C-alpha positions in Angstrom: 27.3 -73.6 76.9 24.1 -73.3 78.9 25.9 -70.9 81.2 26.9 -68.8 78.3 23.4 -68.8 76.9 22.0 -68.0 80.3 24.6 -65.2 80.7 23.6 -63.9 77.3 20.0 -64.1 78.1 20.6 -62.2 81.4 22.5 -59.5 79.5 19.7 -59.2 77.0 17.1 -59.2 79.8 19.1 -56.4 81.6 19.3 -54.3 78.4 15.7 -54.7 77.4 13.8 -54.8 80.7 11.1 -52.9 79.0 9.8 -55.8 77.0 10.5 -59.2 78.8 8.4 -62.2 77.6 5.1 -62.6 79.3 5.8 -66.2 80.2 9.0 -65.2 82.0 7.1 -62.7 84.1 4.6 -65.2 85.1 7.2 -67.8 86.1 9.2 -65.3 88.1 6.1 -64.7 90.2 5.8 -68.5 91.1 7.1 -69.1 94.7 9.4 -72.0 95.1 8.0 -75.2 96.6 9.1 -75.9 100.2 11.5 -78.9 100.8 11.0 -81.5 103.5 13.4 -83.5 105.8 16.9 -82.5 106.8 17.0 -79.6 104.3 14.8 -77.6 106.6 16.8 -78.1 109.7 18.9 -74.9 110.2 19.1 -74.0 106.5 16.8 -72.3 104.0 13.3 -73.4 104.4 12.6 -73.2 100.6 15.0 -74.5 97.9 14.5 -75.6 94.3 14.6 -79.2 93.3 16.9 -80.4 90.5 13.9 -80.9 88.3 12.9 -77.4 88.9 16.4 -76.2 88.2 16.5 -78.1 84.9 13.0 -76.9 84.0 14.0 -73.3 84.7 17.2 -73.6 82.6 15.2 -75.2 79.7 12.6 -72.4 79.9 15.3 -69.8 79.9 17.0 -71.5 76.9 13.7 -71.6 75.1 13.1 -67.9 75.7 16.6 -67.1 74.5 16.2 -69.0 71.3 12.8 -67.4 70.7 14.2 -63.9 71.4 17.1 -64.7 69.1 14.8 -65.7 66.2 12.7 -62.7 66.8 15.8 -60.5 66.7 16.9 -62.1 63.5 13.5 -61.5 62.0 13.4 -57.9 63.2 17.0 -57.4 61.8 15.9 -58.9 58.4 12.8 -56.7 58.4 14.8 -53.7 59.4 17.3 -54.3 56.7 14.6 -54.8 54.1 12.8 -51.7 55.5 15.8 -49.3 55.4 16.9 -50.7 52.1 13.4 -50.1 50.7 13.3 -46.7 52.5 16.7 -45.8 51.1 15.7 -46.8 47.6 12.4 -45.0 47.9 14.1 -41.9 49.3 16.7 -41.9 46.6 14.1 -42.4 43.9 11.9 -39.6 45.4 14.9 -37.4 45.7 16.1 -38.1 42.1 12.5 -37.8 40.8 12.2 -34.5 42.7 15.5 -33.3 41.2 14.4 -34.3 37.7 11.0 -32.6 38.1 12.8 -29.6 39.6 15.0 -29.5 36.4 11.9 -29.6 34.3 10.4 -26.9 36.4 13.5 -24.8 35.9 13.2 -25.2 32.2 9.5 -24.2 32.3 10.4 -21.1 34.4 13.2 -20.2 32.0 10.9 -20.6 29.0 8.2 -18.4 30.6 10.9 -15.9 31.7 12.2 -15.7 28.1 8.6 -15.2 26.8 8.0 -12.5 29.4 11.3 -10.8 28.6 10.5 -10.9 24.9 7.1 -9.4 25.4 8.5 -6.8 27.8 11.1 -5.7 25.1 8.4 -5.6 22.5 6.2 -3.5 24.7 9.1 -1.2 25.5 9.9 -0.8 21.8 6.3 -0.2 20.8 5.8 2.2 23.6 8.9 4.1 22.6 7.6 4.3 19.0 4.3 5.5 20.4 6.0 8.1 22.5 7.8 9.3 19.3 4.5 9.6 17.5 3.0 11.4 20.5 5.8 14.0 20.2 5.0 14.2 16.5 1.4 14.8 17.2 2.3 17.6 19.7 4.6 19.2 17.2 2.0 18.9 14.4 -0.6 20.5 16.8 1.8 23.3 17.5 2.5 23.7 13.8 -1.2 24.3 13.1 -1.1 27.5 15.2 0.9 29.2 12.5 -1.6 28.5 9.7 -4.5 29.5 12.0 -2.7 32.8 12.8 -2.1 33.4 9.1 -5.7 32.7 8.1 -7.2 34.8 10.9 -4.7 37.6 10.2 -5.6 37.5 6.5 -9.3 37.8 7.3 -8.6 40.7 9.7 -6.5 42.5 7.1 -9.0 42.1 4.4 -11.7 43.6 6.6 -9.7 46.9 6.2 -10.3 46.9 2.4 -12.1 50.1 1.2 -15.9 50.1 0.9 -16.3 49.2 -2.8 -13.8 46.3 -2.6 -15.1 45.0 0.7 -16.8 42.0 -0.9 -17.2 38.4 0.1 -15.1 37.0 -2.7 -13.6 33.6 -3.4 -10.6 34.4 -1.3 -12.7 35.1 1.8 -14.6 31.9 1.3 -11.4 29.8 1.0 -10.0 31.6 4.1 -13.1 30.7 6.1 -12.8 27.1 4.9 -9.2 27.1 5.9 -10.0 28.3 9.4 -12.7 25.7 9.8 -10.3 23.0 8.5 -7.6 24.0 10.9 -10.0 23.9 13.9 -11.1 20.4 12.8 -7.5 19.3 12.4 -6.6 20.6 15.8 -9.6 18.8 17.4 -8.6 15.6 15.7 -5.0 15.9 16.7 -5.9 16.5 20.3 -8.3 13.5 20.3 -5.6 11.3 18.8 -3.0 12.6 21.3 -5.4 11.7 24.2 -5.8 8.2 22.7 -2.0 7.8 22.5 -1.5 9.0 26.1 -4.2 6.5 27.2 -2.5 3.6 25.3 0.9 4.5 26.7 -0.5 4.3 30.2 -2.1 0.9 29.4 1.1 -0.3 27.9 3.1 0.7 31.0 0.6 -1.1 33.2 0.8 -4.2 31.1 4.6 -3.9 31.2 4.6 -3.6 34.9 2.5 -6.8 35.3 5.0 -8.6 33.0 8.0 -7.2 35.0 6.4 -8.3 38.3 5.7 -11.7 36.8 9.2 -11.9 35.4 10.7 -10.8 38.8 8.7 -13.4 40.6 9.8 -16.1 38.2 13.4 -15.0 38.4 13.3 -15.2 42.2 11.5 -18.6 42.0 14.1 -19.7 39.5 16.9 -18.8 41.9 15.2 -20.6 44.7 14.6 -23.7 42.6 18.2 -23.6 41.3 19.4 -23.6 44.9 17.0 -26.4 45.7 18.5 -28.4 42.8 22.0 -27.9 44.2 21.0 -29.4 47.6 22.2 -33.0 48.3 22.6 -35.2 51.3 26.1 -33.8 51.8 25.0 -30.2 51.7 26.0 -28.4 55.0 23.3 -25.7 54.8 20.2 -28.0 54.9 17.9 -27.7 57.9 14.7 -29.1 59.3 11.6 -27.2 58.4 8.7 -29.3 59.7 6.0 -26.8 58.7 7.2 -26.4 55.1 5.1 -29.3 53.9 1.9 -28.0 55.4 2.3 -24.7 53.6 1.8 -26.3 50.2 -2.0 -26.3 50.8 -2.0 -22.5 50.6 -0.4 -22.0 47.2 -1.8 -22.3 43.7 -1.6 -25.3 41.4 0.4 -25.7 38.2 -2.7 -24.9 36.0 -3.4 -21.6 37.7 0.3 -20.8 37.6 0.4 -21.3 33.8 -2.9 -19.5 33.3 -1.7 -16.5 35.2 1.3 -16.0 33.0 -0.7 -16.8 29.8 -3.2 -14.1 30.8 -0.4 -11.6 31.3 1.1 -12.5 27.9 -2.3 -12.4 26.2 -3.0 -9.0 27.7 0.5 -7.8 26.5 -0.2 -9.2 23.0 -3.5 -7.5 22.9 -1.9 -4.2 23.9 0.9 -4.7 21.4 -1.6 -5.1 18.6 -3.6 -2.1 19.8 -0.4 -0.1 19.9 0.5 -1.1 16.3 -3.1 -0.2 15.1 -2.9 3.1 16.9 0.5 3.9 15.4 -0.9 3.2 12.0 -3.9 5.5 12.8 -1.6 8.2 14.0 0.5 8.0 10.8 -2.6 8.2 8.7 -4.0 11.1 10.6 -0.8 13.0 10.3 -0.5 12.3 6.6 -4.2 13.2 5.8 -4.3 16.3 7.9 -1.0 17.7 6.5 -2.2 16.9 2.9 -5.6 18.6 3.6 -4.0 21.7 5.1 -1.5 21.9 2.2 -4.3 21.4 -0.4 -6.4 24.1 1.3 -3.4 26.4 1.4 -2.9 25.9 -2.3 -6.5 26.8 -3.0 -6.3 29.9 -0.9 -3.0 30.9 -2.7 -4.7 30.4 -6.1 -7.7 32.4 -5.0 -5.4 35.2 -3.9 -3.4 35.1 -7.1 -6.6 35.2 -9.1 -8.0 38.0 -7.1 -4.8 40.0 -7.4 -4.8 39.5 -11.1 -8.4 40.7 -11.2 -7.5 43.8 -9.2 -4.5 44.5 -11.4 -6.6 44.1 -14.6 -9.4 46.3 -13.2 -7.0 49.0 -12.1 -5.2 49.0 -15.4 -8.5 49.2 -17.3 -9.6 52.1 -15.1 -6.3 53.9 -15.6 -6.5 53.4 -19.3 -10.1 54.6 -19.5 -9.2 57.5 -17.4 -6.3 58.8 -19.6 -7.9 58.0 -22.9 -11.3 59.7 -22.4 -10.0 62.8 -20.7 -7.2 63.2 -23.2 -9.5 62.9 -26.2 -12.0 65.3 -24.7 -9.3 67.9 -23.8 -8.0 67.7 -27.4 -11.6 68.2 -28.6 -12.0 71.3 -26.5 -8.8 72.7 -27.7 -9.8 72.0 -31.3 -13.2 73.7 -30.8 -11.5 76.7 -29.2 -9.1 76.9 -32.1 -11.9 76.6 -34.6 -13.8 79.5 -32.9 -10.6 81.4 -32.9 -10.1 80.7 -36.5 -13.6 82.0 -37.4 -12.9 85.4 -35.7 -10.7 86.7 -38.6 -13.2 85.9 -41.3 -15.9 87.4 -39.1 -13.9 90.6 -38.7 -13.2 90.7 -42.5 -16.9 90.3 -43.4 -18.0 92.8 -40.8 -15.3 95.3 -41.9 -16.4 94.9 -45.5 -20.1 95.3 -44.6 -19.2 98.3 -42.4 -17.1 99.9 -45.1 -19.7 99.3 -47.8 -22.3 100.8 -45.6 -20.5 104.1 -46.1 -21.3 104.2 -49.9 -23.1 107.3 -50.9 -26.7 107.5 -52.0 -27.7 105.2 -54.8 -24.4 103.3 -54.5 -25.6 101.9 -51.2 -27.5 99.0 -52.8 -28.0 95.4 -52.1 -25.8 94.0 -54.8 -24.5 90.5 -55.1 -21.4 91.2 -53.0 -23.6 92.8 -50.3 -25.9 89.8 -50.2 -23.0 87.4 -50.2 -21.3 89.3 -47.3 -24.6 89.3 -45.4 -24.9 85.6 -46.0 -21.3 85.0 -45.1 -21.7 87.0 -41.9 -24.8 85.1 -41.0 -23.1 81.9 -41.8 -20.0 82.7 -39.8 -21.6 84.4 -36.8 -24.9 82.7 -36.5 -24.3 79.2 -37.7 -20.6 78.4 -37.4 -19.5 80.3 -34.4 -22.7 79.8 -32.5 -22.6 76.1 -33.2 -18.9 75.9 -32.3 -19.5 77.8 -29.0 -22.4 75.6 -28.1 -20.3 72.5 -29.0 -17.4 74.0 -26.9 -19.8 74.5 -24.0 -20.9 70.9 -24.3 -17.3 69.7 -24.6 -16.4 71.7 -21.5 -19.4 70.2 -19.7 -18.4 66.8 -20.8 -14.8 67.5 -19.8 -16.0 68.6 -16.4 -18.0 65.5 -16.0 -15.0 63.5 -17.2 -13.0 65.2 -14.5 -15.6 64.2 -11.9 -15.5 60.7 -13.4 -11.8 60.8 -13.2 -11.9 61.6 -9.6 -14.2 58.7 -9.1 -12.0 56.5 -11.2 -8.9 57.7 -9.3 -10.7 57.0 -6.0 -11.6 53.5 -7.3 -8.0 53.1 -8.5 -6.8 54.0 -5.1 -9.3 51.4 -3.6 -7.9 48.8 -6.0 -4.4 49.8 -5.2 -5.1 49.6 -1.4 -6.9 46.2 -1.9 -4.0 45.0 -4.0 -1.6 46.1 -1.3 -3.5 44.2 1.3 -3.9 41.0 -0.7 -0.5 40.9 -2.3 1.9 42.7 -0.1 0.5 41.8 3.3 -1.6 38.6 3.0 0.3 36.8 0.4 3.6 37.8 1.8 2.5 36.6 5.2 1.4 33.3 3.8 5.0 32.6 2.8 5.5 31.7 6.4 3.2 28.7 6.1 4.7 25.6 7.7 6.3 23.0 5.5 5.0 19.4 4.9 7.6 18.0 7.3 6.5 20.5 10.0 2.9 19.5 9.5 3.9 15.8 9.8 5.5 16.6 13.2 9.1 16.3 12.3 
């Protein structure tokens, strides 16, 4: 048994020469004691004694027992250590997998929020683009009213002198031109605001998309990490991967970054909604203002045309009535003078014939006096008065003719003005854009 123990010890000593017991090293260095007597004659000069042999065997046995106990202790500690290490490793791996699952849920939640806000931004931006198109169409539609108003003012500048007045129509047309310019300036300003907001929305959408892309990539990486296990063939050693964690952000800054992006997106969404309401109100109010001013201009044109028609009719009526009456009066006077010529010839013939009476018969008798009186009445009073009246009537008729020329000229002015206002201006205003066109549809 001792031999087997010694053999075992020697095998252990051969395998683990790097850590022999210190006591063994010391004893191996002790030189054997020399023997005396016949043992030295012709044989080895130095041999061990039986006591030394027994002591050496006992020492070896003691060391073997000590080494065995130490080995048992080490085995027990090793078993406990690798069991604890195995349990700690499995717990750490399971806990890491669990936390990785929670992380995947967090990333999925934030991805969903980012996707929802991206879709909302896209929808609101599309609606804003549609309103931008409406603003541009409404701005283009204002060119027609502006051209109509300026053309009306230009046409009315060609009215004849007496009718070239700054009437209510011109005042309303000038108001319409100023209103159209103000509307165009407002639509341009609103369009610039819309373009700026669309640019901001796209920048915010780009930030969300980049964040979503990063989270999608991180989700794929973490999902692959969650699928790794101890039996996975594609795992490798990466010693420097743990030291890289000092260069990345923490969970708080990660959440804060996404929250800031979402907050910016929400802010731009609200700004977009407010701007869309503003655009709709601007389009409604500008179209209503332009239509109301157009109605006022049309009413002023209608009223002015009615005034021109009434004035023209009054002038024409006055012209025909006065000249016709005076012409009738002249004809009547001429007829009256003509009618007095026969009585005048009769009385003059009587007087001439009675002047041929002889001697004492040529007296101023009653018939003679009456004929003289009748002659004086017809020739001096009646015919002379009628001739004077006829002369005055002819003068009046001449003045009426001159007045008729002035009236006809004025009537021509009214006719020309009526042609400009009714046939040109009002007819051109029929091309005024509709409400839907002014709203940008």
